[in-house]
C-alpha positions in Angstrom: -0.1 0.2 -0.4 2.7 1.8 0.4 3.5 5.1 3.2 0.5 7.9 4.0 1.5 9.7 1.0 1.8 7.8 -1.5 -1.6 7.2 -0.9 -2.9 10.7 -0.8 -1.2 11.3 -3.1 -3.4 8.4 -5.1 -6.5 10.3 -3.7 -5.2 14.5 -3.4 -3.3 15.5 -6.1 0.3 15.8 -5.9 1.6 19.3 -5.8 4.4 20.6 -3.7 7.7 18.5 -1.6 9.5 21.2 0.0 12.1 21.2 2.1 12.0 23.6 5.8 15.2 24.2 6.5 15.3 27.8 5.6 11.8 28.7 7.2 12.8 28.0 10.9 11.5 31.0 13.1 14.3 31.2 15.3 13.2 31.9 19.0 10.0 29.0 18.5 12.7 26.4 16.2 9.5 25.7 14.8 8.2 26.8 11.0 6.2 29.9 11.0 2.9 29.6 10.8 2.7 32.0 7.1 5.2 29.2 5.8 2.1 26.6 5.7 0.3 29.3 3.5 3.1 30.2 1.2 3.1 26.2 0.9 0.2 25.7 0.0 0.0 29.0 -2.6 3.2 27.6 -4.2 1.6 23.8 -4.1 -1.1 25.2 -6.4 0.8 26.6 -8.7 2.4 23.4 -8.8 -1.1 21.7 -9.5 -2.4 24.3 -12.0 0.7 23.9 -14.0 0.1 20.2 -14.2 -2.3 20.7 -16.6 -0.7 21.8 -18.5 1.8 18.9 -18.9 -1.1 16.4 -19.2 -3.0 18.7 -21.5 -0.5 19.9 -24.2 -2.6 21.2 -26.9 -3.7 24.1 -23.9 -0.1 24.1 -22.3 -0.3 28.0 -22.4 -3.8 28.5 -21.7 -2.6 26.2 -18.3 0.7 27.8 -17.5 -0.8 31.7 -17.9 -3.9 30.8 -15.1 -0.7 31.2 -12.7 0.0 34.9 -14.7 -1.6 38.1 -14.3 -2.1 38.1 -18.2 -5.6 36.5 -19.6 -7.6 34.7 -17.3 -5.9 33.6 -13.9 -6.9 32.3 -10.7 -7.0 34.6 -7.4 -6.3 33.6 -4.4 -10.3 34.8 -2.4 -9.3 33.1 1.1 -7.5 30.9 2.9 -8.5 29.3 6.0 -5.4 27.2 7.7 -6.3 25.2 10.8 -2.4 23.7 12.5 -2.6 20.5 13.6 1.5 20.5 15.3 5.1 22.8 14.5 7.0 21.9 12.3 10.5 21.4 12.5 13.9 20.9 11.3 14.3 17.9 10.1 11.5 17.9 8.2 9.8 17.3 4.4 6.6 17.7 3.8 4.2 16.8 1.5 1.8 19.3 -0.4 -1.5 18.2 -1.9 -4.9 19.6 -3.3 -8.1 18.1 -4.0 -10.8 19.9 -5.6 -14.1 19.8 -3.2 -17.5 19.9 -5.6 -17.2 18.9 -9.6 -16.7 22.3 -10.9 -20.2 23.0 -13.4 -20.2 24.1 -16.9 -20.4 28.7 -15.6 -17.9 27.9 -12.7 -16.4 31.5 -11.4 -14.6 30.3 -8.0 -13.8 27.0 -7.2 -12.6 25.2 -3.2 -9.5 23.3 -2.7 -8.9 21.3 -0.5 -5.4 21.5 0.7 -3.6 18.6 3.1 0.2 19.8 4.6 2.0 16.3 5.7 4.8 16.2 7.3 7.0 13.5 5.9 9.0 13.0 9.3 6.1 12.5 11.5 3.9 10.8 8.5 0.8 12.8 10.1 -1.2 16.1 8.4 0.8 19.4 9.8 -1.7 21.3 8.5 -5.2 21.7 6.8 -6.0 24.5 4.9 -9.1 25.7 2.5 -8.3 27.9 -0.3 -11.4 30.1 -2.2 -10.0 30.5 -5.6 -11.9 32.8 -8.3 -11.4 32.5 -11.6 -10.3 36.5 -12.8 -9.9 37.8 -16.6 -7.1 40.4 -16.2 -8.0 42.2 -19.5 -11.3 42.7 -18.8 -10.4 43.4 -14.6 -13.3 41.0 -13.7 -14.2 37.5 -12.6 -14.9 34.8 -15.3 -16.4 31.9 -15.7 -13.1 29.0 -16.7 -12.4 27.9 -20.3 -15.0 24.6 -21.3 -11.2 22.6 -21.8 -10.9 23.5 -17.9 -14.0 22.6 -16.9 -14.0 19.6 -18.8 -10.3 18.6 -17.0 -11.0 19.5 -13.3 -14.5 17.9 -13.6 -12.4 14.5 -14.6 -9.7 15.0 -11.8 -12.8 15.3 -10.2 -14.2 12.0 -10.7 -10.6 10.6 -10.1 -10.0 11.9 -7.1 -13.9 10.4 -6.4 -12.9 6.5 -7.6 -9.5 6.5 -5.2 -11.6 7.6 -2.7 -13.9 4.5 -3.4 -11.3 1.9 -3.7 -9.2 3.4 -0.5 -12.5 3.6 1.5 -12.9 0.1 0.7 -10.1 -1.4 1.5 -9.5 1.0 4.8 -13.0 -1.2 5.3 -11.8 -4.4 4.6 -8.8 -3.5 7.1 -11.2 -2.9 9.7 -13.4 -5.8 8.9 -10.4 -7.8 9.1 -9.4 -7.1 12.5 -12.5 -7.1 13.5 -12.4 -10.2 13.1 -9.2 -11.0 14.6 -10.6 -9.8 17.9 -13.3 -11.6 17.8 -11.7 -15.0 17.5 -9.2 -14.3 20.0 -9.9 -11.8 23.0 -13.7 -10.5 22.0 -15.5 -13.6 22.5 -18.4 -14.2 25.5 -16.4 -16.8 27.2 -13.4 -14.8 27.2 -11.7 -13.6 30.6 -9.6 -10.4 30.8 -6.2 -11.2 31.9 -5.5 -8.1 34.8 -1.8 -9.4 35.2 -0.3 -10.6 39.5 -0.2 -8.1 42.0 3.0 -10.2 42.7 6.0 -9.0 41.5 
């Protein structure tokens, strides 16, 4: 099955794998909280430019999403829930997932973000990014282009398939553990061994 990050990469979209040694707060010894938001933003740029690699026909338009030319993405808001402080030495993996399937007239979308500590193998922070699609030439919000909607809808469907696959695998593991418990210690005739008071 692989590491936690490997499994999440199938469900979430792999976006950034970063070291942290230059982001340390000298007083506390852990990463400054604003760094988590910077990681999320850098990963979102990678997330969108990865579409350029997958969709060569529209490569330039995907790459332009992260520039102030033509149609682009603007971060309307970000909320970050910190789970624990990251300290050096560590590496983080930042993953993005579409919260909902985009519709044809989408002019904004929500991305859920996981920031994983590779050292601790757990979530260090969760973010929610509200992204607006913006036409820089017209200076106003706009809908995404049809090919972008198609690719994001496809991505959402792949996320849902991966969620189903790994959810079923997790359920199967839980059922196997329960069967093992029932066959060994969770029986009606089982007696709990409290150990001996004689030391």
